[in-house]
Steps between C-alpha positions, in 0.01 A plus 500: 500500500671624817316756708618854424303690760250475785267764642324541832273786609605659829270771625453742208819399318631204303814310594664372183777238508713472188681169473813578293636750755311355798370855543201619703326824406212674675305678227181689445245256362486659157878508470510129592249427223722683251812312615321167459378597152856591401637173639238322291646687201194703412577793269577831673272688259211264578549536878535877458174542309312291757646708787423828322137398450465382860652812657390749233852626440695562177627182335849651476514549877378147566756348263779712651408374849493138381840535334639628833351201683650266241842664519525535878310197629446229241819491297746506796317204655427292191853545365659453842816289500630371835840630592758237419655369816871549525638147491827442673714193510342250739785485747521166672348482847784281627673761711559590864205625702557684823150434635298180487152513656217248531140612544197282569160630387229251585655176375715656229873542569686771309876523478632846411867557428620861493837591358544809720322722749349698214294203378439378855343830604263498200316187615596371845371764747131447424535120518749478788235389750435196276863388505568140602810289549660326205253269327573191296174511301499818292198580286627818332853635465568864414843654441568872469826658397622817331754594241562873467154660464313177427339269753423144394233263626532124466217263586579136566847544347360644176534859383170684550561869429727800551426858610689828486569665835253777420225238459580301812147543639376293206729219611354520851148488359582202279650304791189575707280374216704182457469432873123553484468267201685227692299542820164474325605283206348755262687608185516860391198480269275412798563834671310820427775721629694644792420823682744732676283502808443351843218253562332468841240240598239450770518125440224496241579770247777746426552867426776642282693801628656697218700820485837650426812395684501671838121531525483245782373179341734271693471685831121489475520128425718439806266700722205296378694178559548618860120524526415145389492551125720291272773599258437330166781677316714810527620695198447206261140373474439223243149439364403173334264451208235404757495871599642424844807654662761247609722506805856608423725395790716807517559672834357851535754767409500781759680831463692658785237759592251224590720294735425680826124491444491134399742380769214554747322209333801309367796540740720285274519789254751667734755226437426399142784544254504824303539511124594815312389519137711765334297546176194597709699656784301313762578285801255223583438216743275205428199372692381143421127451435316364804335210318688199362258399224691578184232358271216722615292674230238769547230674305572868457250761384619810691792722398620767741751764395643567843717786622633587842527879530616649828234710679243433228138422576390146429308497174361199312315559174403310191695596193438466131592161356651681205735689734575176687578320173749771402672461838494121504648422161845668494648292783321176414595205283195369311504181294513539122269201449171630356289272723682630805463860386124453467482337844709782650270765353193312624654488848588869501151592383361323809722682751422795725778758526579736786760750611596504868710772657578478869730599785310329782590131496196384696263685269665328202461159664133569583427607143664192351292285739187672372605447140530129564160485671336730243402727787565846357 
């Protein structure tokens, strides 16, 4: 029988994963017990009488509560049906491409063909520093083109998938994942997930920086790189089923308001090409990572929800894992494989979570150094 759910205690709550909808819920322990009993198809009246006896409440109230849990939590997940993907005609990839780019990552050569500047801008800027001259030996060939509101991805001359314009960030994420799979020769089921985060290393272990767009994850990462730390990944942090974060060879994306500060350490920022991303209304330049080891993996047991706030005092404090879990999940992709889910929950249970607010760059750098050395 396939696994329908998994549970993991986190602090004084229970994290429940429900397989049909790939849904994570953070529940009170008693509520989690009720959900599990309902999944196991125990009678509502039987569960209600047991709950009424345990809590010394009227049976009618207990049964009413259980019916609400069944209606609002169990049934929507157990009866969940994936949204049917809108299938379009698989337009042939034999067409004209305005841009043809070769990238070398370690010993793997990628050829990307982009029909127009729209597709080119989705992928090229973060990999531009890896561009090489035309190569005869191609390991992976990607083609991207659009027709009306649909953008198509071909892999090695075969149709792979299509995305609506409104979902274009999913295309970017999928291309990133396909690149990672090729670099490490690990198929999708050998990855725990991907975090919308930045990962910084001291050469032995890594820390994840998380936060909303604009909170300063990438700027903090660049500042730390200027002070002898290493960029493992920016914005897209893959984690394998060995519970390690893996290097993703994207350049660091830096918004306009950080250029003057960072040009002190990286003068080349002044002349790097600018890219304007209309959907996010932001202009960025890209800073390559300082290291060239694109197969580096690191243990990671510290999560820092970081935020630059002008004129704020520097404040680092531990936060509830439950709160951290709620913040981590929405922008993350987590594998649907039950073994990977269990490994992911085991990893998260072992982490220490912090919030860090700062306006003084040196104080931030000093605190991160102390986190690495466990000197707080």
